[in-house]
N, CA, C and O atoms as a DFTB+ gen file, in Angstrom:
836 C
 N C O
     1  1       0.845      -1.189       0.000
     2  2       0.000       0.000       0.000
     3  2       0.878       1.236       0.000
     4  3       1.754       1.386       0.852
     5  1       0.644       2.116      -0.953
     6  2       1.456       3.328      -1.086
     7  2       0.793       4.479      -0.337
     8  3      -0.426       4.640      -0.378
     9  1       1.612       5.279       0.350
    10  2       1.106       6.446       1.072
    11  2       1.264       7.684       0.213
    12  3       2.221       7.801      -0.553
    13  1       0.323       8.608       0.342
    14  2       0.441       9.873      -0.362
    15  2       1.577      10.680       0.254
    16  3       2.097      10.325       1.312
    17  1       1.958      11.762      -0.407
    18  2       3.044      12.577       0.114
    19  2       2.758      13.122       1.498
    20  3       3.635      13.114       2.363
    21  1       1.519      13.603       1.721
    22  2       1.156      14.161       3.032
    23  2       1.159      13.082       4.112
    24  3       1.651      13.304       5.218
    25  1       0.600      11.897       3.783
    26  2       0.547      10.805       4.760
    27  2       1.948      10.334       5.137
    28  3       2.220      10.036       6.300
    29  1       2.836      10.270       4.143
    30  2       4.201       9.842       4.416
    31  2       4.904      10.809       5.356
    32  3       5.626      10.398       6.264
    33  1       4.681      12.118       5.123
    34  2       5.294      13.117       5.997
    35  2       4.772      12.985       7.428
    36  3       5.539      13.129       8.379
    37  1       3.462      12.711       7.590
    38  2       2.872      12.544       8.921
    39  2       3.462      11.329       9.622
    40  3       3.747      11.378      10.819
    41  1       3.649      10.222       8.870
    42  2       4.205       9.008       9.444
    43  2       5.635       9.242       9.921
    44  3       6.006       8.798      11.007
    45  1       6.432       9.927       9.126
    46  2       7.811      10.231       9.508
    47  2       7.831      11.074      10.773
    48  3       8.658      10.850      11.657
    49  1       6.915      12.052      10.864
    50  2       6.866      12.918      12.046
    51  2       6.492      12.123      13.290
    52  3       7.074      12.332      14.354
    53  1       5.517      11.206      13.168
    54  2       5.104      10.387      14.315
    55  2       6.235       9.486      14.797
    56  3       6.443       9.319      15.999
    57  1       6.973       8.899      13.829
    58  2       8.104       8.044      14.198
    59  2       9.165       8.855      14.941
    60  3       9.735       8.380      15.923
    61  1       9.428      10.062      14.481
    62  2      10.434      10.912      15.120
    63  2      10.024      11.260      16.549
    64  3      10.841      11.223      17.469
    65  1       8.747      11.599      16.719
    66  2       8.246      11.923      18.056
    67  2       8.375      10.714      18.971
    68  3       8.782      10.840      20.126
    69  1       8.020       9.521      18.440
    70  2       8.127       8.305      19.247
    71  2       9.542       8.028      19.691
    72  3       9.769       7.607      20.826
    73  1      10.514       8.263      18.793
    74  2      11.912       8.029      19.149
    75  2      12.368       8.990      20.237
    76  3      13.107       8.603      21.142
    77  1      11.929      10.246      20.150
    78  2      12.302      11.237      21.162
    79  2      11.732      10.863      22.515
    80  3      12.442      10.921      23.518
    81  1      10.447      10.475      22.565
    82  2       9.807      10.100      23.822
    83  2      10.457       8.867      24.427
    84  3      10.655       8.796      25.640
    85  1      10.791       7.892      23.581
    86  2      11.435       6.682      24.067
    87  2      12.781       6.998      24.698
    88  3      13.116       6.465      25.756
    89  1      13.550       7.861      24.054
    90  2      14.845       8.256      24.587
    91  2      14.697       8.962      25.923
    92  3      15.499       8.745      26.832
    93  1      13.656       9.824      26.052
    94  2      13.420      10.552      27.302
    95  2      13.093       9.599      28.440
    96  3      13.599       9.755      29.551
    97  1      12.234       8.598      28.160
    98  2      11.843       7.647      29.194
    99  2      13.026       6.815      29.647
   100  3      13.195       6.556      30.839
   101  1      13.868       6.385      28.667
   102  2      15.000       5.532      29.002
   103  2      16.055       6.282      29.811
   104  3      16.730       5.689      30.652
   105  1      16.200       7.588      29.558
   106  2      17.256       8.336      30.213
   107  2      16.789       9.002      31.498
   108  3      17.626       9.419      32.299
   109  1      15.482       9.119      31.725
   110  2      14.982       9.846      32.888
   111  2      14.765       8.910      34.055
   112  3      14.070       7.905      33.898
   113  1      15.336       9.196      35.240
   114  2      15.083       8.379      36.421
   115  2      13.672       8.620      36.918
   116  3      13.070       9.649      36.613
   117  1      13.144       7.680      37.679
   118  2      11.821       7.876      38.247
   119  2      11.887       8.929      39.321
   120  3      12.969       9.262      39.805
   121  1      10.722       9.465      39.706
   122  2      10.631      10.498      40.738
   123  2      11.269      10.015      42.043
   124  3      12.058      10.733      42.658
   125  1      10.927       8.809      42.455
   126  2      11.438       8.301      43.725
   127  2      12.939       8.060      43.656
   128  3      13.668       8.344      44.607
   129  1      13.400       7.529      42.514
   130  2      14.809       7.184      42.399
   131  2      15.698       8.423      42.384
   132  3      16.854       8.361      42.803
   133  1      15.160       9.562      41.898
   134  2      15.985      10.748      41.754
   135  2      15.901      11.658      42.968
   136  3      16.543      12.708      42.982
   137  1      15.136      11.296      43.981
   138  2      15.056      12.115      45.182
   139  2      16.263      11.854      46.080
   140  3      16.805      10.749      46.120
   141  1      16.662      12.887      46.790
   142  2      17.737      12.777      47.754
   143  2      17.158      13.027      49.135
   144  3      16.524      14.057      49.364
   145  1      17.370      12.095      50.057
   146  2      16.814      12.207      51.397
   147  2      17.947      12.378      52.398
   148  3      18.913      11.615      52.406
   149  1      17.808      13.391      53.236
   150  2      18.782      13.629      54.296
   151  2      18.041      13.571      55.629
   152  3      17.081      14.310      55.846
   153  1      18.490      12.694      56.514
   154  2      17.906      12.569      57.849
   155  2      18.995      12.833      58.873
   156  3      20.040      12.183      58.869
   157  1      18.738      13.792      59.748
   158  2      19.676      14.115      60.807
   159  2      18.979      13.934      62.145
   160  3      17.833      14.351      62.314
   161  1      19.670      13.312      63.097
   162  2      19.110      13.055      64.423
   163  2      20.012      13.708      65.462
   164  3      21.214      13.447      65.507
   165  1      19.424      14.555      66.290
   166  2      20.202      15.351      67.230
   167  2      19.804      15.055      68.669
   168  3      18.633      14.813      68.962
   169  1      20.780      15.077      69.555
   170  2      20.544      14.995      70.992
   171  2      21.077      16.278      71.609
   172  3      22.266      16.581      71.506
   173  1      20.186      17.031      72.253
   174  2      20.558      18.325      72.821
   175  2      20.392      18.255      74.334
   176  3      19.275      18.144      74.840
   177  1      21.502      18.321      75.044
   178  2      21.493      18.215      76.502
   179  2      21.178      19.574      77.127
   180  3      21.479      20.622      76.557
   181  1      20.555      19.531      78.331
   182  2      20.214      20.748      79.083
   183  2      19.463      21.728      78.193
   184  3      19.899      22.857      77.970
   185  1      18.327      21.267      77.692
   186  2      17.551      22.052      76.735
   187  2      16.067      21.771      76.908
   188  3      15.678      20.798      77.556
   189  1      15.256      22.618      76.332
   190  2      13.809      22.408      76.286
   191  2      13.258      23.142      75.076
   192  3      13.997      23.826      74.368
   193  1      11.949      22.999      74.837
   194  2      11.333      23.596      73.662
   195  2      10.747      24.961      73.991
   196  3      10.154      25.165      75.050
   197  1      10.924      25.876      73.071
   198  2      10.269      27.171      73.170
   199  2       8.859      27.008      72.633
   200  3       8.678      26.710      71.452
   201  1       7.861      27.197      73.479
   202  2       6.475      26.911      73.105
   203  2       5.688      28.208      72.968
   204  3       5.579      28.993      73.910
   205  1       5.145      28.412      71.778
   206  2       4.301      29.570      71.516
   207  2       3.148      29.141      70.637
   208  3       3.229      28.135      69.932
   209  1       2.070      29.911      70.683
   210  2       0.904      29.642      69.861
   211  2       0.672      30.819      68.911
   212  3       0.716      31.979      69.323
   213  1       0.425      30.505      67.631
   214  2       0.167      31.536      66.631
   215  2      -1.184      31.242      65.991
   216  3      -1.379      30.188      65.385
   217  1      -2.100      32.171      66.130
   218  2      -3.478      31.901      65.725
   219  2      -3.889      32.629      64.446
   220  3      -4.589      32.047      63.617
   221  1      -3.478      33.874      64.265
   222  2      -3.960      34.661      63.130
   223  2      -3.301      34.206      61.833
   224  3      -2.073      34.154      61.759
   225  1      -4.094      33.874      60.801
   226  2      -3.506      33.404      59.532
   227  2      -2.896      34.536      58.721
   228  3      -3.593      35.474      58.332
   229  1      -1.616      34.453      58.470
   230  2      -0.898      35.369      57.592
   231  2       0.382      34.674      57.186
   232  3       0.749      33.646      57.757
   233  1       1.073      35.244      56.183
   234  2       2.310      34.614      55.731
   235  2       3.321      34.529      56.869
   236  3       4.019      33.526      57.013
   237  1       3.395      35.593      57.682
   238  2       4.371      35.600      58.774
   239  2       4.002      34.598      59.855
   240  3       4.857      33.857      60.342
   241  1       2.714      34.575      60.233
   242  2       2.333      33.661      61.302
   243  2       2.340      32.214      60.831
   244  3       2.610      31.321      61.635
   245  1       2.056      31.950      59.570
   246  2       2.183      30.585      59.050
   247  2       3.634      30.126      59.144
   248  3       3.917      28.981      59.495
   249  1       4.543      31.037      58.824
   250  2       5.968      30.714      58.906
   251  2       6.333      30.331      60.332
   252  3       7.019      29.334      60.556
   253  1       5.879      31.112      61.285
   254  2       6.213      30.862      62.686
   255  2       5.467      29.649      63.230
   256  3       6.004      28.886      64.033
   257  1       4.218      29.480      62.783
   258  2       3.453      28.324      63.253
   259  2       4.075      27.022      62.758
   260  3       4.091      26.026      63.482
   261  1       4.586      27.025      61.530
   262  2       5.223      25.812      60.986
   263  2       6.446      25.418      61.799
   264  3       6.826      24.247      61.825
   265  1       7.063      26.389      62.461
   266  2       8.261      26.116      63.250
   267  2       7.955      26.037      64.744
   268  3       8.865      25.883      65.559
   269  1       6.689      26.140      65.100
   270  2       6.306      26.109      66.511
   271  2       6.616      24.741      67.127
   272  3       6.250      23.702      66.577
   273  1       7.292      24.763      68.271
   274  2       7.674      23.523      68.933
   275  2       8.995      22.963      68.473
   276  3       9.450      21.947      68.998
   277  1       9.628      23.605      67.498
   278  2      10.901      23.110      66.968
   279  2      12.077      24.028      67.293
   280  3      13.208      23.749      66.895
   281  1      11.821      25.118      68.011
   282  2      12.893      25.991      68.475
   283  2      13.363      25.488      69.848
   284  3      12.549      25.202      70.726
   285  1      14.661      25.386      70.016
   286  2      15.237      24.763      71.211
   287  2      16.010      25.808      72.007
   288  3      16.853      26.522      71.463
   289  1      15.708      25.888      73.314
   290  2      16.350      26.860      74.188
   291  2      17.027      26.138      75.353
   292  3      16.815      24.944      75.569
   293  1      17.833      26.873      76.090
   294  2      18.466      26.303      77.281
   295  2      17.390      25.938      78.306
   296  3      16.403      26.657      78.461
   297  1      17.589      24.816      79.002
   298  2      16.630      24.383      80.007
   299  2      17.178      23.227      80.819
   300  3      18.363      22.903      80.731
   301  1      16.320      22.608      81.606
   302  2      16.730      21.521      82.495
   303  2      16.371      20.141      81.941
   304  3      16.614      19.128      82.598
   305  1      15.808      20.095      80.764
   306  2      15.392      18.824      80.177
   307  2      16.368      18.391      79.088
   308  3      17.467      18.933      78.971
   309  1      15.952      17.405      78.294
   310  2      16.736      16.942      77.149
   311  2      15.842      17.004      75.912
   312  3      14.620      16.899      76.018
   313  1      16.442      17.173      74.758
   314  2      15.677      17.273      73.511
   315  2      16.285      16.346      72.460
   316  3      17.502      16.286      72.287
   317  1      15.408      15.630      71.768
   318  2      15.803      14.866      70.588
   319  2      15.087      15.470      69.380
   320  3      13.877      15.693      69.416
   321  1      15.833      15.729      68.327
   322  2      15.259      16.348      67.130
   323  2      15.571      15.499      65.906
   324  3      16.726      15.155      65.654
   325  1      14.532      15.166      65.148
   326  2      14.674      14.494      63.858
   327  2      14.411      15.537      62.767
   328  3      13.390      16.223      62.789
   329  1      15.330      15.646      61.825
   330  2      15.184      16.597      60.717
   331  2      15.353      15.831      59.401
   332  3      16.436      15.335      59.090
   333  1      14.266      15.748      58.643
   334  2      14.287      14.994      57.383
   335  2      13.988      15.937      56.226
   336  3      13.046      16.727      56.282
   337  1      14.795      15.846      55.180
   338  2      14.639      16.715      54.009
   339  2      14.733      15.876      52.749
   340  3      15.721      15.173      52.536
   341  1      13.710      15.950      51.916
   342  2      13.677      15.207      50.654
   343  2      13.724      16.200      49.498
   344  3      12.863      17.069      49.371
   345  1      14.737      16.054      48.666
   346  2      14.968      16.968      47.553
   347  2      14.603      16.273      46.248
   348  3      15.385      15.486      45.715
   349  1      13.408      16.568      45.737
   350  2      12.945      15.993      44.480
   351  2      13.310      16.931      43.323
   352  3      13.544      18.119      43.546
   353  1      13.361      16.415      42.101
   354  2      13.648      17.281      40.954
   355  2      12.490      18.238      40.695
   356  3      11.333      17.907      40.956
   357  1      12.799      19.401      40.191
   358  2      11.756      20.362      39.869
   359  2      11.774      21.556      40.800
   360  3      12.499      21.585      41.794
   361  1      10.961      22.540      40.456
   362  2      10.874      23.781      41.224
   363  2       9.902      23.610      42.381
   364  3       8.828      23.033      42.211
   365  1      10.274      24.110      43.564
   366  2       9.411      24.062      44.756
   367  2       8.942      22.645      45.069
   368  3       7.791      22.442      45.456
   369  1       9.819      21.675      44.905
   370  2       9.423      20.276      45.108
   371  2      10.103      19.641      46.317
   372  3       9.980      18.436      46.536
   373  1      10.815      20.440      47.098
   374  2      11.478      19.901      48.283
   375  2      10.474      19.765      49.433
   376  3       9.594      20.608      49.606
   377  1      10.620      18.698      50.207
   378  2       9.695      18.406      51.304
   379  2      10.495      18.263      52.599
   380  3      11.504      17.560      52.644
   381  1      10.029      18.941      53.652
   382  2      10.708      18.860      54.937
   383  2       9.805      18.216      55.978
   384  3       8.581      18.318      55.902
   385  1      10.418      17.555      56.945
   386  2       9.721      17.033      58.119
   387  2      10.564      17.346      59.339
   388  3      11.751      17.025      59.395
   389  1       9.924      17.986      60.325
   390  2      10.599      18.289      61.585
   391  2       9.835      17.603      62.714
   392  3       8.628      17.789      62.868
   393  1      10.555      16.812      63.497
   394  2       9.989      16.141      64.672
   395  2      10.891      16.485      65.846
   396  3      12.094      16.228      65.809
   397  1      10.311      17.064      66.884
   398  2      11.093      17.506      68.031
   399  2      10.445      17.006      69.315
   400  3       9.248      17.190      69.535
   401  1      11.254      16.374      70.156
   402  2      10.757      15.747      71.385
   403  2      11.482      16.327      72.593
   404  3      12.709      16.430      72.604
   405  1      10.714      16.703      73.602
   406  2      11.316      17.078      74.877
   407  2      11.210      15.906      75.834
   408  3      10.128      15.356      76.035
   409  1      12.346      15.521      76.430
   410  2      12.434      14.371      77.323
   411  2      12.771      14.845      78.733
   412  3      13.229      15.974      78.911
   413  1      12.550      13.999      79.734
   414  2      12.860      14.399      81.106
   415  2      14.357      14.629      81.308
   416  3      15.180      14.109      80.554
   417  1      14.697      15.401      82.319
   418  2      16.098      15.616      82.673
   419  2      16.765      14.283      82.985
   420  3      16.173      13.419      83.631
   421  1      17.982      14.126      82.527
   422  2      18.727      12.908      82.783
   423  2      18.442      11.775      81.830
   424  3      18.954      10.673      82.023
   425  1      17.638      12.007      80.801
   426  2      17.268      10.937      79.866
   427  2      18.486      10.353      79.161
   428  3      18.513       9.157      78.870
   429  1      19.491      11.174      78.882
   430  2      20.666      10.701      78.160
   431  2      21.666       9.975      79.057
   432  3      22.675       9.462      78.573
   433  1      21.392       9.929      80.355
   434  2      22.357       9.334      81.294
   435  2      22.287       7.813      81.342
   436  3      23.194       7.171      81.871
   437  1      21.227       7.230      80.800
   438  2      21.060       5.780      80.878
   439  2      22.193       5.067      80.136
   440  3      22.556       5.446      79.022
   441  1      22.742       4.031      80.769
   442  2      23.836       3.274      80.179
   443  2      23.372       1.973      79.518
   444  3      24.180       1.237      78.950
   445  1      22.082       1.700      79.594
   446  2      21.550       0.465      79.015
   447  2      20.370       0.791      78.111
   448  3      19.888       1.923      78.085
   449  1      19.911      -0.214      77.372
   450  2      18.758      -0.037      76.498
   451  2      17.513       0.225      77.351
   452  3      17.289      -0.451      78.356
   453  1      16.718       1.198      76.949
   454  2      15.555       1.549      77.751
   455  2      14.553       2.338      76.918
   456  3      14.863       2.769      75.808
   457  1      13.359       2.523      77.452
   458  2      12.354       3.400      76.866
   459  2      12.239       4.643      77.740
   460  3      12.262       4.563      78.968
   461  1      12.117       5.789      77.085
   462  2      12.067       7.063      77.782
   463  2      10.716       7.729      77.521
   464  3      10.237       7.762      76.387
   465  1      10.119       8.248      78.569
   466  2       8.873       8.994      78.416
   467  2       9.122      10.293      77.650
   468  3      10.175      10.916      77.786
   469  1       8.142      10.689      76.847
   470  2       8.210      11.940      76.089
   471  2       7.320      12.970      76.776
   472  3       6.132      12.730      76.991
   473  1       7.897      14.111      77.115
   474  2       7.146      15.182      77.781
   475  2       6.320      15.973      76.771
   476  3       5.126      16.190      76.975
   477  1       6.957      16.402      75.682
   478  2       6.278      17.120      74.600
   479  2       6.784      16.591      73.267
   480  3       7.953      16.225      73.140
   481  1       5.903      16.550      72.275
   482  2       6.317      16.149      70.929
   483  2       5.621      17.029      69.900
   484  3       4.432      17.326      70.016
   485  1       6.390      17.442      68.885
   486  2       5.870      18.309      67.825
   487  2       6.285      17.768      66.466
   488  3       7.402      17.286      66.280
   489  1       5.351      17.862      65.518
   490  2       5.558      17.363      64.156
   491  2       5.111      18.431      63.171
   492  3       4.036      19.009      63.329
   493  1       5.936      18.700      62.145
   494  2       5.541      19.564      61.031
   495  2       6.070      18.948      59.743
   496  3       7.209      18.485      59.685
   497  1       5.229      18.948      58.709
   498  2       5.610      18.396      57.401
   499  2       4.998      19.270      56.313
   500  3       3.822      19.627      56.383
   501  1       5.807      19.617      55.299
   502  2       5.273      20.424      54.213
   503  2       6.278      20.613      53.103
   504  3       7.408      20.128      53.176
   505  1       5.855      21.322      52.076
   506  2       6.726      21.646      50.945
   507  2       7.381      22.994      51.195
   508  3       6.724      23.935      51.640
   509  1       8.671      23.091      50.912
   510  2       9.371      24.348      51.157
   511  2       8.846      25.487      50.278
   512  3       9.046      26.658      50.602
   513  1       8.185      25.159      49.183
   514  2       7.701      26.199      48.287
   515  2       6.353      26.784      48.665
   516  3       5.975      27.839      48.155
   517  1       5.613      26.110      49.559
   518  2       4.237      26.539      49.810
   519  2       3.846      26.607      51.288
   520  3       2.711      26.968      51.599
   521  1       4.746      26.274      52.192
   522  2       4.336      26.214      53.596
   523  2       3.972      27.587      54.146
   524  3       3.168      27.678      55.073
   525  1       4.557      28.682      53.584
   526  2       4.234      30.020      54.074
   527  2       2.802      30.418      53.737
   528  3       2.311      31.440      54.217
   529  1       2.126      29.611      52.909
   530  2       0.712      29.825      52.611
   531  2      -0.192      28.946      53.476
   532  3      -1.408      28.917      53.291
   533  1       0.407      28.248      54.398
   534  2      -0.368      27.361      55.251
   535  2      -0.478      25.952      54.715
   536  3      -1.278      25.162      55.215
   537  1       0.324      25.617      53.688
   538  2       0.287      24.280      53.099
   539  2       1.251      23.359      53.847
   540  3       2.270      22.929      53.305
   541  1       0.910      23.067      55.099
   542  2       1.715      22.137      55.883
   543  2       0.828      21.496      56.938
   544  3      -0.271      21.969      57.226
   545  1       1.335      20.403      57.510
   546  2       0.576      19.634      58.508
   547  2       1.333      19.635      59.830
   548  3       2.563      19.579      59.855
   549  1       0.592      19.700      60.917
   550  2       1.217      19.687      62.237
   551  2       0.493      18.711      63.162
   552  3      -0.669      18.362      62.950
   553  1       1.213      18.287      64.187
   554  2       0.637      17.469      65.259
   555  2       1.417      17.757      66.530
   556  3       2.584      18.145      66.487
   557  1       0.758      17.562      67.651
   558  2       1.364      17.852      68.945
   559  2       1.059      16.729      69.923
   560  3      -0.048      16.191      69.947
   561  1       2.066      16.378      70.739
   562  2       1.919      15.347      71.766
   563  2       1.318      14.060      71.187
   564  3       0.282      13.581      71.648
   565  1       1.981      13.520      70.184
   566  2       1.485      12.369      69.433
   567  2       2.188      11.060      69.797
   568  3       1.812      10.001      69.296
   569  1       3.207      11.121      70.664
   570  2       3.929       9.906      71.028
   571  2       4.268       9.967      72.520
   572  3       4.568      11.034      73.055
   573  1       4.216       8.812      73.180
   574  2       4.450       8.758      74.630
   575  2       5.861       8.331      75.004
   576  3       6.386       8.754      76.034
   577  1       6.484       7.484      74.165
   578  2       7.802       6.952      74.504
   579  2       8.689       6.853      73.263
   580  3       8.205       6.715      72.140
   581  1      10.001       6.926      73.496
   582  2      10.991       6.596      72.473
   583  2      11.945       5.579      73.076
   584  3      12.095       5.499      74.295
   585  1      12.587       4.802      72.212
   586  2      13.511       3.763      72.676
   587  2      14.945       4.226      72.504
   588  3      15.312       4.783      71.469
   589  1      15.760       3.990      73.536
   590  2      17.195       4.258      73.488
   591  2      17.938       2.932      73.423
   592  3      17.658       2.018      74.199
   593  1      18.880       2.831      72.503
   594  2      19.722       1.644      72.389
   595  2      21.179       2.082      72.363
   596  3      21.555       2.974      71.602
   597  1      21.993       1.451      73.196
   598  2      23.418       1.753      73.219
   599  2      24.158       0.820      72.264
   600  3      23.978      -0.397      72.315
   601  1      24.982       1.384      71.401
   602  2      25.758       0.580      70.452
   603  2      27.186       1.103      70.431
   604  3      27.512       2.098      71.078
   605  1      28.032       0.407      69.671
   606  2      29.427       0.838      69.568
   607  2      29.539       2.217      68.923
   608  3      30.515       2.938      69.130
   609  1      28.523       2.567      68.140
   610  2      28.526       3.873      67.487
   611  2      27.914       4.975      68.323
   612  3      27.862       6.126      67.890
   613  1      27.447       4.639      69.521
   614  2      26.848       5.654      70.384
   615  2      25.389       5.355      70.664
   616  3      24.970       4.198      70.640
   617  1      24.622       6.388      70.928
   618  2      23.210       6.264      71.278
   619  2      22.344       6.245      70.022
   620  3      22.439       7.132      69.175
   621  1      21.492       5.211      69.915
   622  2      20.528       5.122      68.815
   623  2      19.131       5.371      69.379
   624  3      18.725       4.735      70.351
   625  1      18.412       6.284      68.773
   626  2      17.051       6.604      69.196
   627  2      16.073       6.069      68.154
   628  3      16.248       6.288      66.955
   629  1      15.046       5.368      68.621
   630  2      14.030       4.806      67.729
   631  2      12.675       5.398      68.078
   632  3      12.239       5.366      69.229
   633  1      12.025       5.933      67.070
   634  2      10.694       6.513      67.220
   635  2       9.749       5.808      66.266
   636  3       9.966       5.822      65.054
   637  1       8.706       5.195      66.796
   638  2       7.641       4.596      65.991
   639  2       6.319       5.198      66.451
   640  3       5.942       5.078      67.617
   641  1       5.629       5.838      65.537
   642  2       4.385       6.512      65.922
   643  2       3.423       6.561      64.748
   644  3       3.831       6.713      63.597
   645  1       2.149       6.432      65.057
   646  2       1.073       6.592      64.078
   647  2       0.050       7.553      64.668
   648  3      -0.385       7.381      65.807
   649  1      -0.330       8.556      63.901
   650  2      -1.206       9.602      64.438
   651  2      -1.832      10.395      63.293
   652  3      -1.522      10.157      62.126
   653  1      -2.702      11.329      63.627
   654  2      -3.336      12.209      62.644
   655  2      -2.710      13.592      62.736
   656  3      -2.565      14.138      63.830
   657  1      -2.338      14.160      61.600
   658  2      -1.811      15.520      61.535
   659  2      -2.838      16.421      60.866
   660  3      -3.586      15.984      59.991
   661  1      -2.868      17.670      61.282
   662  2      -3.875      18.619      60.803
   663  2      -3.232      19.661      59.899
   664  3      -2.169      20.201      60.206
   665  1      -3.889      19.931      58.787
   666  2      -3.382      20.923      57.848
   667  2      -3.669      22.331      58.362
   668  3      -4.751      22.601      58.883
   669  1      -2.687      23.230      58.211
   670  2      -2.851      24.590      58.732
   671  2      -3.973      25.336      58.029
   672  3      -4.711      26.087      58.668
   673  1      -4.113      25.141      56.714
   674  2      -5.206      25.756      55.956
   675  2      -6.313      24.736      55.751
   676  3      -6.085      23.679      55.164
   677  1      -7.489      25.042      56.223
   678  2      -8.636      24.169      56.004
   679  2      -8.853      23.131      57.085
   680  3      -9.975      22.665      57.286
   681  1      -7.790      22.764      57.784
   682  2      -7.941      21.825      58.893
   683  2      -8.108      20.377      58.499
   684  3      -8.469      19.550      59.336
   685  1      -7.852      20.043      57.232
   686  2      -7.945      18.642      56.822
   687  2      -6.915      17.801      57.578
   688  3      -5.835      18.283      57.917
   689  1      -7.260      16.549      57.836
   690  2      -6.367      15.651      58.567
   691  2      -5.772      14.622      57.620
   692  3      -6.389      14.258      56.619
   693  1      -4.573      14.156      57.940
   694  2      -3.979      13.058      57.184
   695  2      -3.349      12.077      58.160
   696  3      -2.938      12.449      59.260
   697  1      -3.281      10.827      57.743
   698  2      -2.711       9.750      58.538
   699  2      -1.194       9.764      58.375
   700  3      -0.689       9.799      57.252
   701  1      -0.469       9.736      59.485
   702  2       0.986       9.796      59.456
   703  2       1.557       8.602      60.219
   704  3       1.099       8.273      61.313
   705  1       2.551       7.969      59.633
   706  2       3.316       6.926      60.324
   707  2       4.791       7.287      60.264
   708  3       5.346       7.488      59.183
   709  1       5.420       7.367      61.419
   710  2       6.844       7.668      61.501
   711  2       7.598       6.452      62.014
   712  3       7.208       5.843      63.010
   713  1       8.671       6.108      61.333
   714  2       9.561       5.034      61.776
   715  2      10.999       5.527      61.607
   716  3      11.604       5.365      60.547
   717  1      11.527       6.124      62.657
   718  2      12.888       6.630      62.646
   719  2      13.746       5.795      63.594
   720  3      13.316       5.452      64.695
   721  1      14.937       5.480      63.164
   722  2      15.913       4.828      64.025
   723  2      17.288       5.263      63.548
   724  3      17.720       4.895      62.455
   725  1      17.974       6.048      64.369
   726  2      19.254       6.581      63.922
   727  2      20.140       6.930      65.109
   728  3      19.663       7.209      66.209
   729  1      21.440       6.904      64.854
   730  2      22.417       7.318      65.856
   731  2      22.370       8.837      65.971
   732  3      22.445       9.549      64.970
   733  1      22.245       9.319      67.194
   734  2      22.109      10.759      67.382
   735  2      23.470      11.436      67.401
   736  3      24.482      10.837      67.764
   737  1      23.463      12.678      67.006
   738  2      24.646      13.543      67.074
   739  2      24.428      14.525      68.212
   740  3      23.459      15.283      68.210
   741  1      25.326      14.510      69.176
   742  2      25.178      15.371      70.346
   743  2      25.640      16.793      70.026
   744  3      26.745      16.999      69.525
   745  1      24.783      17.763      70.320
   746  2      25.104      19.179      70.120
   747  2      24.589      19.966      71.317
   748  3      23.723      19.493      72.053
   749  1      25.115      21.149      71.507
   750  2      24.614      22.042      72.539
   751  2      23.641      23.034      71.919
   752  3      23.583      23.183      70.698
   753  1      22.886      23.705      72.763
   754  2      21.926      24.700      72.258
   755  2      22.647      25.760      71.436
   756  3      22.150      26.185      70.393
   757  1      23.805      26.182      71.896
   758  2      24.539      27.232      71.203
   759  2      25.090      26.830      69.848
   760  3      25.470      27.698      69.062
   761  1      25.142      25.537      69.553
   762  2      25.672      25.057      68.273
   763  2      24.591      24.878      67.209
   764  3      24.909      24.618      66.049
   765  1      23.339      25.011      67.579
   766  2      22.242      24.748      66.641
   767  2      22.158      25.812      65.556
   768  3      22.390      26.993      65.813
   769  1      21.825      25.384      64.343
   770  2      21.509      26.330      63.277
   771  2      19.984      26.402      63.116
   772  3      19.281      25.640      63.779
   773  1      19.446      27.279      62.270
   774  2      17.990      27.446      62.179
   775  2      17.236      26.162      61.814
   776  3      16.154      25.913      62.346
   777  1      17.787      25.356      60.926
   778  2      17.139      24.101      60.542
   779  2      17.079      23.137      61.714
   780  3      16.095      22.416      61.878
   781  1      18.104      23.120      62.514
   782  2      18.188      22.177      63.631
   783  2      17.362      22.604      64.836
   784  3      16.889      21.760      65.597
   785  1      17.184      23.932      65.015
   786  2      16.386      24.371      66.160
   787  2      16.788      25.680      66.787
   788  3      16.276      26.034      67.849
   789  1      17.688      26.409      66.163
   790  2      18.073      27.723      66.686
   791  2      16.854      28.637      66.737
   792  3      16.037      28.647      65.816
   793  1      16.737      29.405      67.819
   794  2      15.590      30.300      67.992
   795  2      15.628      31.400      66.937
   796  3      16.683      31.961      66.641
   797  1      14.461      31.696      66.378
   798  2      14.340      32.692      65.326
   799  2      13.925      32.009      64.039
   800  3      14.674      31.199      63.493
   801  1      12.734      32.329      63.548
   802  2      12.177      31.614      62.394
   803  2      12.300      32.429      61.119
   804  3      11.875      33.583      61.063
   805  1      12.885      31.819      60.094
   806  2      12.872      32.367      58.746
   807  2      12.914      31.194      57.777
   808  3      12.752      30.049      58.198
   809  1      13.125      31.449      56.497
   810  2      13.086      30.357      55.521
   811  2      14.218      29.357      55.730
   812  3      14.116      28.217      55.276
   813  1      15.293      29.757      56.407
   814  2      16.380      28.829      56.701
   815  2      15.992      27.780      57.726
   816  3      16.705      26.795      57.920
   817  1      14.844      27.995      58.391
   818  2      14.384      27.039      59.407
   819  2      13.766      25.783      58.785
   820  3      13.414      24.848      59.504
   821  1      13.632      25.756      57.450
   822  2      12.899      24.676      56.808
   823  2      13.709      23.932      55.752
   824  3      13.146      23.242      54.902
   825  1      15.016      24.071      55.809
   826  2      15.898      23.324      54.904
   827  2      17.274      23.267      55.539
   828  3      17.637      24.172      56.290
   829  1      18.056      22.223      55.256
   830  2      19.411      22.133      55.807
   831  2      20.254      23.336      55.441
   832  3      20.201      23.812      54.307
   833  1      21.026      23.826      56.380
   834  2      21.852      25.022      56.152
   835  2      23.264      24.640      55.728
   836  3      24.097      25.516      55.494
């Protein structure tokens, strides 16, 4: 069967498009495979959480509310902070998760494996490109205990929790499951940067510095 001149040109164009798309698929990694995840676990001695409530919706208060419970100050307790950052390809596609726990004084003194009561717990999760508009989820006092394990590499903290987080805009809820287990890095309050928990909220508080 012979094709007319116009039909032949259309067929050639379709074949060319197909070859380009095939090459793109073969060379492009999947979304999950191309993401970079950074998880940092901190142990802050003689510290506690700076607790404030922000009620009025605005860009500034959303910024501060997203960081509420994650600022760490000098105190008589102990603090464990989990900081997770996922860097996906594309614009405004980075996702942060901040989990901060206040523990009783002396929690880090245990020399054996044990479970420690949690005094306060705070969770925030959102996209770095949109959280200042209230596009983030928070939860408070969602876990009762964390596990401490002593290893040759130091102290390992394990957090397993399932709970509901509430969206800042609209109040929608989502189901959250956290499973963290990592060797903590000991720091003092004075060594913290904004991402880790230094007091004072700005855009640096929501991505690794």
